[in-house]
Rosetta silent file (secondary structure, phi, psi, omega in degrees, C-alpha in Angstrom):
SEQUENCE: MRMHRRARNPWRILEWVALALVVGFLAFCGWWRLSGGTWRQVETPSMGEVAPVGSLLWVEPVHVSSLKVGDFITFHPPGNPTQTYSHQIYRIDPQGIVTKGVIPAPDPWHLTDRDVVGRVAAVWPGVGWIVRAAPVLLIGAILTALVVRFAGRSWRLPAAVLLGSLTVTVAITWYRPFVNAVQLSFAPTSAGARASYVSTGLLPIRLSASERSQALLPGGSTVMRDGQVGEVVVHTADDHGRFAVKLSPAVPLWWWMVLIGVCFMPALWSLVVGLRPVDPVRRARPMIRGSSGIPD
SCORE:     score description
SCORE:     0.000 S_00000001
   1 L     0.000  127.999 -176.721  -15.430  -48.517   11.482 S_00000001
   2 L   -66.106  136.798 -173.431  -17.127  -45.627    9.736 S_00000001
   3 L   -90.894  -33.395 -168.564  -18.955  -46.786    6.479 S_00000001
   4 L   -99.777  165.707 -179.287  -19.438  -43.278    4.851 S_00000001
   5 L  -109.259  125.041 -175.061  -16.831  -40.967    3.401 S_00000001
   6 L   -65.452  134.208 -177.743  -16.650  -37.527    4.686 S_00000001
   7 L   -71.281  146.190 -175.393  -17.250  -34.836    2.078 S_00000001
   8 L   -68.060  131.013 -174.501  -14.308  -32.892    0.988 S_00000001
   9 L   -73.901  118.913 -176.359  -14.129  -29.603    2.751 S_00000001
  10 H   -64.519  -32.750  177.240  -14.080  -26.716    0.222 S_00000001
  11 H   -67.526  -31.471  168.113  -12.143  -24.448    2.722 S_00000001
  12 H   -59.888  -40.006  179.797   -9.385  -27.150    2.860 S_00000001
  13 H   -67.297  -45.997  174.854   -9.059  -26.810   -0.888 S_00000001
  14 H   -60.993  -41.588 -178.080   -8.754  -23.022   -0.727 S_00000001
  15 H   -63.638  -37.740 -175.338   -6.167  -23.196    1.959 S_00000001
  16 H   -72.452  -30.270  178.295   -4.135  -25.534   -0.137 S_00000001
  17 H   -62.475  -48.114  174.807   -4.658  -23.290   -3.262 S_00000001
  18 H   -61.120  -39.602  177.674   -3.483  -20.296   -1.150 S_00000001
  19 H   -70.211  -34.377  177.673   -0.659  -22.039    0.156 S_00000001
  20 H   -74.836  -25.347  175.762    0.632  -23.139   -3.264 S_00000001
  21 H   -74.383  -41.414 -179.195    0.347  -19.473   -4.548 S_00000001
  22 H   -63.786  -40.885 -172.084    2.322  -18.127   -1.516 S_00000001
  23 H   -68.903  -42.766 -176.001    5.071  -20.870   -1.987 S_00000001
  24 H   -69.751  -35.688  177.545    5.171  -20.168   -5.768 S_00000001
  25 H   -68.753  -42.703  178.477    5.339  -16.345   -5.199 S_00000001
  26 H   -65.554  -35.601  176.707    8.204  -16.813   -2.650 S_00000001
  27 H   -66.136  -36.616  175.504   10.123  -19.084   -5.101 S_00000001
  28 H   -65.197  -37.675  175.531    9.724  -16.437   -7.714 S_00000001
  29 H   -60.809  -38.385  177.869   11.050  -13.788   -5.308 S_00000001
  30 H   -64.343  -32.933  174.113   13.930  -16.005   -4.539 S_00000001
  31 H   -75.595  -26.654 -178.004   14.770  -16.464   -8.235 S_00000001
  32 H   -74.576  -40.099 -178.904   14.469  -12.860   -8.798 S_00000001
  33 H   -76.084  -31.204  179.252   16.959  -11.953   -6.047 S_00000001
  34 H   -71.892  -32.173 -179.315   19.341  -14.669   -7.106 S_00000001
  35 L   -77.585    0.019 -177.860   19.282  -13.356  -10.647 S_00000001
  36 L    94.994    1.292  176.146   20.435   -9.965   -9.359 S_00000001
  37 L   -67.924  158.103  177.831   17.083   -8.216   -9.085 S_00000001
  38 E  -137.451  174.908  176.184   16.255   -5.933   -6.242 S_00000001
  39 E  -128.725  145.586  178.396   13.166   -4.144   -4.836 S_00000001
  40 E  -136.053  135.330  171.303   12.923   -0.353   -4.105 S_00000001
  41 E   -91.839  139.258  175.619   10.215    1.565   -2.348 S_00000001
  42 L   -88.137  124.523 -176.718    9.158    5.033   -3.796 S_00000001
  43 L  -120.013  -10.463  179.779    9.346    7.560   -0.962 S_00000001
  44 L  -124.486  160.438  178.881    9.311   10.892   -2.827 S_00000001
  45 L   -96.542   24.872 -174.992    6.717   12.004   -5.337 S_00000001
  46 L   -65.684  -21.310  169.170    9.136   13.061   -8.000 S_00000001
  47 L   -94.052    5.917  168.609    7.744   10.491  -10.581 S_00000001
  48 L    65.329 -136.618  176.632    4.327   11.572  -10.291 S_00000001
  49 L   -72.043  -17.742 -178.231    1.727    9.062  -11.614 S_00000001
  50 L   -67.866  -48.605 -176.425    4.412    6.851  -13.225 S_00000001
  51 L  -143.492   87.701  177.327    5.539    5.631   -9.803 S_00000001
  52 L   -63.474  159.958  172.011    3.547    7.156   -6.817 S_00000001
  53 L   -50.624  127.151  178.029    4.670    7.333   -3.208 S_00000001
  54 L    93.525   12.024  169.894    4.292    3.811   -1.736 S_00000001
  55 L   -84.191  151.806  176.342    5.000    1.908   -4.877 S_00000001
  56 E  -104.076  117.908 -178.998    7.163   -1.176   -5.023 S_00000001
  57 E   -94.310  132.343  163.910    9.806   -1.097   -7.839 S_00000001
  58 E   -98.516  118.275  177.762   11.109   -4.288   -9.350 S_00000001
  59 E  -110.466  129.816 -172.553   14.575   -3.594  -10.527 S_00000001
  60 E  -114.775  142.883  171.906   16.441   -5.813  -12.905 S_00000001
  61 L   -59.799  148.081 -176.818   20.227   -5.704  -13.666 S_00000001
  62 L  -153.975  149.924  167.184   20.957   -4.205  -17.010 S_00000001
  63 L   -71.868  131.357 -175.315   23.816   -3.299  -19.235 S_00000001
  64 H   -64.813  -31.254 -179.783   24.324    0.486  -19.496 S_00000001
  65 H   -61.943  -21.834  179.460   24.929    0.173  -23.202 S_00000001
  66 H   -92.995    0.635  177.869   21.409   -1.012  -23.655 S_00000001
  67 L   -72.952  153.836 -178.442   19.759    1.876  -21.898 S_00000001
  68 L  -145.089  166.456  177.896   17.937    4.426  -24.021 S_00000001
  69 L   -58.559  126.631  179.948   16.120    7.754  -23.475 S_00000001
  70 L   102.743  -14.715  172.530   12.857    7.215  -21.515 S_00000001
  71 L   -57.292  145.322  169.632   14.001    4.155  -19.480 S_00000001
  72 E   -94.731  116.706 -173.252   13.062    4.074  -16.023 S_00000001
  73 E  -123.446  162.355  175.595   16.134    3.327  -14.021 S_00000001
  74 E  -115.414  139.881 -178.131   17.273    3.146  -10.296 S_00000001
  75 E  -149.904  172.178  172.185   20.744    4.655   -9.484 S_00000001
  76 L  -103.054  132.113  168.631   22.990    6.062   -6.910 S_00000001
  77 L   -55.079  142.834  176.892   23.940    9.776   -7.255 S_00000001
  78 L   -52.572  124.342  176.465   27.515   10.246   -8.168 S_00000001
  79 L    81.208    9.561  179.871   29.695   10.113   -5.159 S_00000001
  80 L  -134.493   69.174  179.356   26.781    9.218   -2.833 S_00000001
  81 L   -59.324  -20.044 -175.947   26.375    5.323   -2.835 S_00000001
  82 L   -83.907   -9.981  176.685   24.146    5.450    0.287 S_00000001
  83 L  -106.500  144.141  179.936   21.292    7.202   -1.511 S_00000001
  84 L  -132.488  132.624  176.352   19.065    5.690   -4.217 S_00000001
  85 E  -121.948  158.353  172.167   16.938    7.385   -6.669 S_00000001
  86 E  -131.055  111.029  178.297   14.524    6.194   -9.512 S_00000001
  87 E  -141.426  172.330 -178.494   14.077    8.571  -12.477 S_00000001
  88 E   -95.017  151.345 -178.705   13.709    8.320  -16.216 S_00000001
  89 E   -74.963  110.277 -172.957   16.595    8.824  -18.604 S_00000001
  90 E   -87.083  -37.635 -172.525   16.197   12.412  -19.909 S_00000001
  91 E  -163.678  147.149  175.327   19.289   12.590  -22.148 S_00000001
  92 E  -121.762  114.572  175.846   22.458   10.568  -23.096 S_00000001
  93 E  -133.065 -178.321 -177.526   25.587   12.435  -24.035 S_00000001
  94 L   -58.909  -27.896  173.873   29.363   11.770  -23.947 S_00000001
  95 L   -84.414   -1.657  177.772   29.626   12.674  -20.296 S_00000001
  96 E   136.839 -159.889 -174.878   26.995   10.205  -19.240 S_00000001
  97 E   -95.747  128.456  178.817   23.417    9.675  -18.453 S_00000001
  98 E  -108.930  130.577 -173.833   21.209   12.683  -17.425 S_00000001
  99 E  -114.958  163.369  179.424   18.049   11.718  -15.460 S_00000001
 100 E  -158.709  144.291  168.849   14.880   13.573  -14.663 S_00000001
 101 L   -89.307  170.474 -171.524   11.663   12.851  -12.705 S_00000001
 102 L   -69.919  -39.328  179.240    8.231   13.603  -13.979 S_00000001
 103 L   -84.556  -52.483 -175.757    7.708   16.635  -11.747 S_00000001
 104 L   -84.146 -177.573  174.545   11.064   18.250  -11.076 S_00000001
 105 L   -70.601  166.639  178.507   13.784   19.647  -13.405 S_00000001
 106 L   -56.699  149.618  177.539   16.568   17.459  -14.816 S_00000001
 107 L   -71.901  144.564 -178.651   18.943   16.206  -12.241 S_00000001
 108 L   -84.092   43.630 -175.667   22.280   18.008  -11.929 S_00000001
 109 L  -154.364  161.596  175.235   24.574   15.107  -12.561 S_00000001
 110 L  -121.220  120.471 -169.924   25.784   12.636  -15.146 S_00000001
 111 E   -83.197  139.223  172.194   25.550    8.919  -14.372 S_00000001
 112 L  -117.001  175.760 -175.154   28.107    6.362  -15.405 S_00000001
 113 L   -54.320  -28.630 -175.118   27.899    2.452  -15.334 S_00000001
 114 L   -76.195  -13.296 -179.595   29.125    2.411  -11.819 S_00000001
 115 L   -89.363  -29.537 -170.741   26.075    4.513  -10.654 S_00000001
 116 E   -81.464  121.329  175.834   23.270    2.632  -12.271 S_00000001
 117 E   -81.990  -31.366  167.146   21.744   -0.079  -10.204 S_00000001
 118 E   165.665 -171.977 -172.119   19.296   -1.358  -12.878 S_00000001
 119 E  -109.641  131.813 -173.710   16.226   -0.776  -14.929 S_00000001
 120 E   -70.475  122.193  177.881   12.588   -0.885  -13.317 S_00000001
 121 E   -91.021  -26.641 -174.937   10.859   -3.792  -14.770 S_00000001
 122 E  -151.245  151.519  173.450    7.520   -3.424  -12.862 S_00000001
 123 E  -129.008  116.497  175.201    5.728   -0.910  -10.713 S_00000001
 124 E  -101.763   91.465 -179.745    3.363   -2.203   -7.986 S_00000001
 125 L   -65.346  141.731  176.140    1.500    0.810   -6.803 S_00000001
 126 L    84.657  -29.355  179.270    0.574    0.728   -3.078 S_00000001
 127 H   -56.239  -35.999  177.976    2.586   -2.385   -2.347 S_00000001
 128 H   -57.453  -32.091  179.140    5.472   -0.338   -0.857 S_00000001
 129 H   -60.098  -44.805  176.446    3.131    0.728    1.923 S_00000001
 130 H   -54.304  -47.691 -179.067    2.661   -2.909    2.942 S_00000001
 131 H   -64.400  -44.576 -179.688    6.374   -3.494    2.935 S_00000001
 132 H   -65.405  -32.746  179.009    7.028   -0.289    4.974 S_00000001
 133 L   -86.201   -0.791 -169.317    4.339   -1.340    7.544 S_00000001
 134 H   -56.867  -47.743 -175.559    5.422   -5.018    7.595 S_00000001
 135 H   -53.658  -45.078  173.122    7.258   -4.737   11.025 S_00000001
 136 H   -67.688  -44.319  177.279    4.051   -3.412   12.648 S_00000001
 137 H   -64.723  -31.427 -175.324    1.796   -5.827   10.851 S_00000001
 138 H   -81.280  -32.520  166.206    4.012   -8.776   11.627 S_00000001
 139 H   -62.544  -46.938  172.471    4.228   -7.902   15.351 S_00000001
 140 H   -54.414  -50.443 -177.368    0.504   -7.473   15.433 S_00000001
 141 H   -60.966  -39.414  176.344   -0.093  -10.719   13.723 S_00000001
 142 H   -59.105  -50.978  178.636    2.191  -12.731   16.118 S_00000001
 143 H   -64.020  -38.863  175.046    0.396  -11.215   19.180 S_00000001
 144 H   -59.570  -44.296 -179.794   -2.962  -11.841   17.669 S_00000001
 145 H   -62.531  -49.778 -177.344   -2.089  -15.486   16.925 S_00000001
 146 H   -64.786  -38.192  171.143   -0.811  -16.079   20.453 S_00000001
 147 H   -70.382  -37.288  169.549   -3.885  -14.638   22.133 S_00000001
 148 H   -56.796  -36.921 -179.620   -6.167  -16.521   19.852 S_00000001
 149 H   -63.749  -33.831 -169.083   -4.251  -19.678   20.516 S_00000001
 150 H  -114.818    3.968  169.806   -4.711  -19.481   24.168 S_00000001
 151 L   -79.448  162.645  175.889   -8.141  -17.866   24.463 S_00000001
 152 L   -67.882  161.062 -171.068  -11.335  -19.673   25.042 S_00000001
 153 H   -60.010  -39.862 -173.290  -13.266  -20.933   22.116 S_00000001
 154 H   -79.400   -7.113  177.833  -15.985  -18.329   22.469 S_00000001
 155 H  -112.243    5.946 -178.704  -13.409  -15.423   22.656 S_00000001
 156 H   -70.111  -49.454  178.899  -11.215  -16.377   19.783 S_00000001
 157 H   -63.114  -45.882  174.777  -13.166  -14.573   17.121 S_00000001
 158 H   -56.510  -43.307 -172.812  -13.654  -11.295   19.139 S_00000001
 159 H   -66.281  -44.183 -178.893   -9.971  -11.301   20.181 S_00000001
 160 H   -60.267  -43.059 -177.438   -8.934  -11.759   16.590 S_00000001
 161 H   -70.697  -38.446  172.033  -11.154   -8.971   15.295 S_00000001
 162 H   -61.897  -52.963  177.682  -10.025   -6.583   18.131 S_00000001
 163 H   -66.398  -46.214 -175.447   -6.335   -7.197   17.828 S_00000001
 164 H   -68.045  -38.082  169.798   -6.264   -7.362   14.107 S_00000001
 165 H   -60.840  -44.322  179.055   -8.256   -4.030   13.917 S_00000001
 166 H   -63.998  -40.040  178.060   -5.847   -2.380   16.417 S_00000001
 167 H   -64.674  -44.836  172.197   -2.879   -3.539   14.475 S_00000001
 168 H   -60.482  -29.507 -172.252   -4.187   -2.074   11.158 S_00000001
 169 H   -79.542  -42.768 -172.172   -5.330    1.198   12.893 S_00000001
 170 H   -65.119  -52.912 -175.868   -1.655    1.605   14.439 S_00000001
 171 H   -54.800  -45.687  176.231   -0.141    1.002   10.989 S_00000001
 172 H   -66.468  -34.974 -177.442   -2.450    3.441    9.251 S_00000001
 173 H   -65.354  -51.325 -167.284   -2.045    6.166   11.962 S_00000001
 174 H   -74.090  -37.259 -175.889    1.841    5.844   11.886 S_00000001
 175 H   -99.533  -15.545  176.005    2.399    5.585    8.094 S_00000001
 176 L    49.406   62.566 -174.351   -0.539    7.507    6.825 S_00000001
 177 L   -85.020   -9.370 -175.014   -0.922    5.635    3.513 S_00000001
 178 L   -93.578  -49.412 -178.250   -4.406    6.844    2.472 S_00000001
 179 L  -128.254  120.347  179.907   -4.494   10.619    2.467 S_00000001
 180 L  -167.241  160.214  174.190   -1.539   12.765    2.400 S_00000001
 181 E  -157.378  160.085 -178.277    0.066   15.420    0.144 S_00000001
 182 E  -127.205  129.073 -176.378    3.211   17.393   -0.420 S_00000001
 183 E   -67.046  127.317  166.599    3.463   21.087   -1.166 S_00000001
 184 E   -86.646  -46.664  179.144    5.303   21.858   -4.382 S_00000001
 185 E  -162.265  154.994 -179.636    5.058   25.583   -4.471 S_00000001
 186 E  -145.267   84.084 -164.940    3.194   28.517   -2.891 S_00000001
 187 E  -117.470  144.183  178.488    3.810   31.704   -4.859 S_00000001
 188 E   -68.934  142.055  171.939    2.048   35.193   -4.852 S_00000001
 189 E  -130.484  173.232 -177.968    0.154   36.219   -7.935 S_00000001
 190 L   -68.653  -24.567 -178.747   -1.762   39.409   -9.035 S_00000001
 191 L   -94.468   -0.114 -178.052   -4.999   37.530   -7.918 S_00000001
 192 E   135.766  -98.643  174.913   -3.594   36.347   -4.579 S_00000001
 193 E  -154.391  150.800 -179.047   -1.402   33.208   -4.311 S_00000001
 194 E  -110.300  120.588  178.450   -1.120   29.988   -6.300 S_00000001
 195 E  -102.320  128.542  172.095   -0.777   26.728   -4.245 S_00000001
 196 E  -126.868  127.321  175.136    0.576   23.485   -5.998 S_00000001
 197 E  -126.437  160.301  172.378    0.464   20.149   -4.277 S_00000001
 198 E  -123.079  130.922 -164.891    1.031   16.605   -5.235 S_00000001
 199 E   -79.771  136.295 -173.818   -1.124   13.691   -3.764 S_00000001
 200 L  -127.577    9.277 -177.574    1.045   11.158   -1.952 S_00000001
 201 L  -114.273  165.469 -177.073   -1.936    8.881   -0.597 S_00000001
 202 L   -81.456  -14.172 -178.910   -3.809    6.020   -2.009 S_00000001
 203 L  -105.398  157.113  171.735   -7.119    7.749   -1.832 S_00000001
 204 L   -66.286  154.390 -177.251   -8.216   10.872   -3.605 S_00000001
 205 E  -133.293  136.946  179.127   -7.721   14.190   -2.046 S_00000001
 206 E   -97.429  122.626  178.839   -9.438   17.600   -2.525 S_00000001
 207 E  -105.411  127.435 -178.129   -7.181   20.719   -2.564 S_00000001
 208 E  -145.579  161.381 -177.810   -9.400   23.794   -2.186 S_00000001
 209 E   -81.785  175.925 -173.082   -9.014   27.432   -1.172 S_00000001
 210 L   -66.456  164.364 -174.526  -10.057   28.807    2.173 S_00000001
 211 H   -70.342  -27.203  173.278  -13.835   29.135    2.770 S_00000001
 212 H   -61.358  -39.565  179.453  -13.574   32.982    2.619 S_00000001
 213 H   -70.312  -44.299 -176.642  -11.989   32.703   -0.835 S_00000001
 214 H   -59.930  -35.533 -169.206  -14.512   30.113   -1.933 S_00000001
 215 H   -69.142  -37.613 -176.949  -17.395   32.411   -0.817 S_00000001
 216 H   -79.837  -46.573  179.367  -16.053   35.258   -3.067 S_00000001
 217 L  -130.202   90.923 -178.167  -15.083   33.110   -6.042 S_00000001
 218 L   -65.464  160.771  179.789  -16.635   29.524   -5.915 S_00000001
 219 L    95.808    2.558 -179.533  -14.953   26.740   -7.796 S_00000001
 220 L   -85.030   65.558  176.988  -11.391   27.050   -6.422 S_00000001
 221 E  -149.518  161.809  176.858  -10.785   23.441   -5.778 S_00000001
 222 E  -149.077  147.554 -178.965   -9.337   20.393   -7.503 S_00000001
 223 E  -107.785  139.505 -178.179   -9.371   16.701   -6.778 S_00000001
 224 E  -123.941  139.095  171.609   -6.034   14.762   -7.064 S_00000001
 225 L   -89.784  177.509  175.060   -5.294   10.987   -7.294 S_00000001
 226 L   -62.135  120.731  179.390   -2.163    9.340   -6.203 S_00000001
 227 L    91.809  -20.328  178.561    0.751   10.920   -7.858 S_00000001
 228 L   -80.830  149.426 -179.119   -1.283   13.754   -9.618 S_00000001
 229 E  -104.324  133.484  177.419   -0.379   17.424   -9.238 S_00000001
 230 E  -133.180  151.706  179.049   -3.048   19.952   -8.542 S_00000001
 231 E  -143.113  150.483 -178.038   -3.088   23.744   -7.927 S_00000001
 232 E  -142.713  152.718  176.928   -5.672   26.208   -6.750 S_00000001
 233 E   -98.777  125.621  169.409   -5.573   30.115   -6.528 S_00000001
 234 E   -98.192  114.903 -169.803   -6.373   31.714   -3.227 S_00000001
 235 L   -84.873  -29.803 -165.898   -7.903   35.134   -3.702 S_00000001
 236 L  -133.730  134.296  177.836   -8.529   36.369   -0.290 S_00000001
 237 L   -79.878  161.947 -179.954   -6.299   36.205    2.985 S_00000001
 238 L   -85.216 -156.271 -179.726   -7.599   35.180    6.247 S_00000001
 239 L   -71.397  -24.079 -174.230   -7.854   37.200    9.501 S_00000001
 240 L  -100.392   11.827  176.558   -4.077   36.687   10.166 S_00000001
 241 L    73.396   19.346  175.006   -3.219   37.942    6.588 S_00000001
 242 L  -104.706  151.506  179.011   -2.412   34.438    5.282 S_00000001
 243 L   -91.726   99.021  178.604   -3.422   32.752    2.194 S_00000001
 244 L   -95.238  147.319 -179.047   -4.715   29.360    3.308 S_00000001
 245 E  -125.753  156.255  173.870   -5.585   26.127    1.450 S_00000001
 246 E  -126.019  140.502  176.033   -7.360   23.112    2.733 S_00000001
 247 E  -113.790  127.885  179.236   -6.729   19.486    2.046 S_00000001
 248 E  -145.925  154.142  178.761   -9.495   17.008    2.664 S_00000001
 249 E   -65.083  147.246 -176.639  -10.462   13.471    1.429 S_00000001
 250 L  -126.111   60.696 -174.972  -12.502   13.179   -1.664 S_00000001
 251 L   -82.334  127.588  179.826  -13.538    9.493   -1.091 S_00000001
 252 L   -71.206  170.695 -170.365  -16.339    8.268   -3.533 S_00000001
 253 H   -71.849  -37.844 -176.984  -19.491    6.715   -2.318 S_00000001
 254 H   -64.892  -24.747  173.156  -18.566    3.175   -3.459 S_00000001
 255 H   -67.415  -39.212 -176.710  -15.391    3.228   -1.150 S_00000001
 256 H   -74.579  -28.661 -179.726  -17.407    3.972    1.870 S_00000001
 257 H   -64.303  -46.456  174.435  -19.796    1.173    0.866 S_00000001
 258 H   -57.114  -47.012 -177.407  -16.839   -1.247    0.637 S_00000001
 259 H   -64.868  -33.760  172.339  -15.414   -0.045    3.891 S_00000001
 260 H   -65.086  -40.342  176.686  -18.810   -0.576    5.660 S_00000001
 261 H   -62.696  -40.654  173.511  -19.017   -4.036    4.185 S_00000001
 262 H   -61.000  -39.938 -173.962  -15.603   -4.810    5.559 S_00000001
 263 H   -70.537  -25.049 -174.715  -16.515   -3.594    8.989 S_00000001
 264 L  -101.009    3.856  173.351  -19.534   -5.912    9.022 S_00000001
 265 H   -61.986  -39.343 -178.245  -17.692   -8.975    7.837 S_00000001
 266 H   -63.530  -46.163 -179.328  -16.755  -10.259   11.317 S_00000001
 267 H   -58.616  -49.964 -176.993  -20.616  -10.060   12.216 S_00000001
 268 H   -65.627  -40.796 -176.649  -21.607  -11.852    8.974 S_00000001
 269 H   -69.621  -39.747  175.459  -18.962  -14.533    9.584 S_00000001
 270 H   -61.263  -36.944  176.320  -20.360  -15.207   13.270 S_00000001
 271 H   -64.977  -40.093 -175.508  -23.793  -15.561   11.663 S_00000001
 272 H   -69.956  -31.220  173.863  -22.642  -18.039    9.050 S_00000001
 273 H   -61.358  -45.132 -174.742  -20.893  -19.987   11.819 S_00000001
 274 H   -74.988  -29.143  177.470  -23.818  -20.096   14.078 S_00000001
 275 L   -89.022    5.206 -176.309  -26.144  -21.216   11.158 S_00000001
 276 L   -72.380  119.831  170.300  -23.708  -23.942   10.063 S_00000001
 277 L   -53.390  136.191  174.366  -25.389  -27.483   10.602 S_00000001
 278 L   -83.045  130.118 -175.627  -23.635  -29.669   13.039 S_00000001
 279 L   -69.654  118.791  179.117  -22.341  -32.967   11.845 S_00000001
 280 H   -58.749  -31.222  178.501  -24.375  -35.615   13.749 S_00000001
 281 H   -70.702  -42.458 -173.555  -21.580  -38.158   13.680 S_00000001
 282 H   -73.512  -27.132 -176.749  -19.067  -35.685   15.213 S_00000001
 283 H   -78.776  -36.798  176.750  -21.674  -34.448   17.723 S_00000001
 284 L  -121.464   85.686  179.019  -22.636  -37.893   18.994 S_00000001
 285 L   -90.311  137.338 -174.812  -19.736  -40.063   18.974 S_00000001
 286 L   -75.466  140.292 -179.339  -20.395  -43.548   20.371 S_00000001
 287 L   -79.604  135.218  171.221  -18.494  -44.756   23.452 S_00000001
 288 L   -88.113  122.281  179.482  -16.478  -47.917   22.917 S_00000001
 289 E   -93.687  136.144  173.024  -16.800  -50.333   25.718 S_00000001
 290 L   -80.098 -172.425 -176.856  -14.340  -53.011   26.584 S_00000001
 291 L   -72.137  -18.811 -178.054  -15.211  -56.528   27.504 S_00000001
 292 L   -86.125   -5.346 -176.548  -15.534  -55.468   31.241 S_00000001
 293 L    86.851   -4.029  171.164  -18.276  -53.097   30.400 S_00000001
 294 L   -87.024  130.892  179.688  -16.201  -50.044   31.472 S_00000001
 295 E   -59.558  142.348  177.203  -15.719  -47.326   28.946 S_00000001
 296 L   -83.743    0.000    0.000  -12.047  -47.329   27.722 S_00000001
């Protein structure tokens, strides 16, 4: 019988804490759904920085009589229950509720109580991308778990890193959550052409004029964050007579440092595991011999 008590593993405590948080969050989601609440993903940039593309909206049921101008609501356009929009209330008149996004003009309809789904209680920026990519991430996680389960001990960490990275890469390539933009307008002016875009990615993006236009009039660029609108004037056409703009990532230095640190985490983990002292009791387990002297 062992006379010592094994020290409590701090990783096991963290696992239990994480499990409790997950169970508590799932219980809250269940209560939210049973109370009539729903979730909506933002797929268009009409709400600008209030609810950028990729946000997850928590929508609670509400009585239409309690709504007021400025409330952020989710609704079905009149006569089209298959589509769902989330805009702010722009005006309330005897005909109904008039809504409007942050970027576009007021919507061409009047809503009634049958059209309103609920009021947006919370906006979680970026979480909608995770929900949208959940099928790819779930399939990749299952395949990774199966390979790691049946792989040899020395191959488990490399297999997990490789398959996990491949899963994340496929999701990023398919859904493009980090760098993207939508063109709002491209109109001619007396100085050339004015281009207007809205950023729809999680990372900052730079909108700039063509290199030829930049050479003539430097400074024709702007940096947009998620949901922000930017515009630039292109003064000179290219060789084909077109006024071209360029969209490129404007990632700050600290983000690259974080990305490099994440890439080196598997190597650091391997180093920590390799330097971990081996429990002498676990390493050298005594054999228990029976009365005949033959090991049991």
